[in-house]
C-alpha positions in Angstrom: 19.7 70.2 -21.5 20.2 71.6 -18.0 17.2 69.9 -16.5 18.5 67.1 -14.2 15.8 66.8 -11.5 12.4 65.2 -12.4 9.4 63.9 -10.6 7.0 61.2 -11.9 3.4 62.5 -11.6 0.1 60.9 -12.3 -2.9 59.2 -10.9 -3.4 55.6 -10.5 -1.8 53.5 -13.2 -4.4 51.2 -14.7 -5.6 50.0 -18.1 -7.9 52.9 -18.4 -5.2 55.5 -18.1 -1.6 54.2 -18.3 -0.1 57.7 -18.8 2.1 59.5 -16.3 4.1 62.7 -16.5 7.9 63.1 -16.1 8.0 66.7 -14.9 11.1 68.8 -14.4 11.3 69.6 -10.7 12.9 73.0 -11.1 10.7 74.6 -13.8 7.5 74.0 -15.8 9.4 72.7 -18.7 10.4 70.2 -19.8 7.5 67.8 -19.1 7.2 64.4 -20.9 4.3 62.1 -21.3 5.4 58.6 -20.3 3.9 55.2 -19.8 4.9 52.0 -18.1 5.5 49.7 -21.1 4.2 46.7 -19.1 0.7 48.2 -19.5 0.9 47.5 -23.2 3.3 44.6 -23.5 2.9 42.7 -20.2 6.7 42.1 -20.1 9.3 44.7 -20.9 12.6 43.7 -19.5 15.4 45.1 -21.7 19.0 44.6 -20.6 20.4 47.6 -18.8 24.2 48.2 -19.3 26.6 48.1 -16.4 27.3 51.8 -16.9 23.6 52.7 -16.6 23.2 50.4 -13.6 26.1 52.2 -11.8 24.7 55.6 -12.8 21.5 55.0 -10.8 23.2 52.9 -8.1 21.1 49.8 -8.9 22.1 46.8 -6.8 18.9 44.6 -7.1 16.6 44.3 -10.1 13.6 44.3 -7.9 14.1 48.1 -7.5 14.2 48.7 -11.3 11.3 50.3 -13.1 11.1 51.4 -16.7 8.9 54.1 -18.3 9.1 55.1 -21.9 8.5 58.4 -23.6 5.2 58.7 -25.5 4.4 61.0 -28.4 0.7 61.8 -28.3 -0.4 63.6 -31.5 -3.8 65.1 -32.2 -4.7 62.0 -34.1 -4.2 59.4 -31.3 -4.1 56.6 -33.8 -0.6 57.8 -34.4 0.4 57.4 -30.8 4.0 56.1 -30.5 6.4 55.0 -27.8 10.2 55.1 -27.7 11.1 51.6 -26.6 14.7 52.0 -27.6 15.5 54.7 -25.0 13.6 53.9 -21.8 14.0 55.8 -18.6 15.3 53.4 -16.0 14.4 54.3 -12.5 15.9 52.9 -9.3 13.0 52.9 -6.9 15.4 52.5 -3.9 17.5 55.6 -4.6 15.0 57.6 -6.6 17.5 58.1 -9.4 17.1 57.6 -13.1 18.9 57.5 -16.4 17.7 57.4 -19.9 19.2 54.3 -21.4 20.0 53.7 -25.1 19.4 50.1 -26.0 21.5 48.3 -28.6 19.0 45.6 -29.2 17.0 46.0 -32.5 14.0 44.3 -30.9 13.3 47.7 -29.2 12.3 50.3 -31.8 12.6 54.0 -31.3 9.1 54.5 -32.6 6.5 51.8 -31.7 2.9 52.4 -32.6 0.7 50.4 -30.2 -2.6 51.2 -31.9 -1.5 49.9 -35.3 0.9 47.3 -33.9 3.7 48.7 -36.1 7.1 50.1 -35.8 8.5 53.1 -37.6 8.7 51.0 -40.8 4.9 50.9 -40.7 2.7 53.9 -40.6 1.2 54.9 -37.2 -2.4 54.9 -38.3 
């Protein structure tokens, strides 16, 4: 869409509430629920393409942070995360890009509460 400027909002990130909001800076919508995948997996370090690295001006990996989009339905047992298309953020330049990973190890729909991917039901 036309939305290009976003801010990352939320309280303290901790195990009790790992959710943040990726809010459009120019209007009330769109707004996306996101999480730091490390809160659920400990290590989430997908390869970022050279094109994506250049798009956000990333020179050093220590400035790289990932958040993933979350789908939060009424039945929270069906909570899912998009691990295939993370938002890569350069903390040094405050720029970001939504990457599309080629690695099948990162599913587009991961269900953390059932431990399944889209091949398994999220409940």
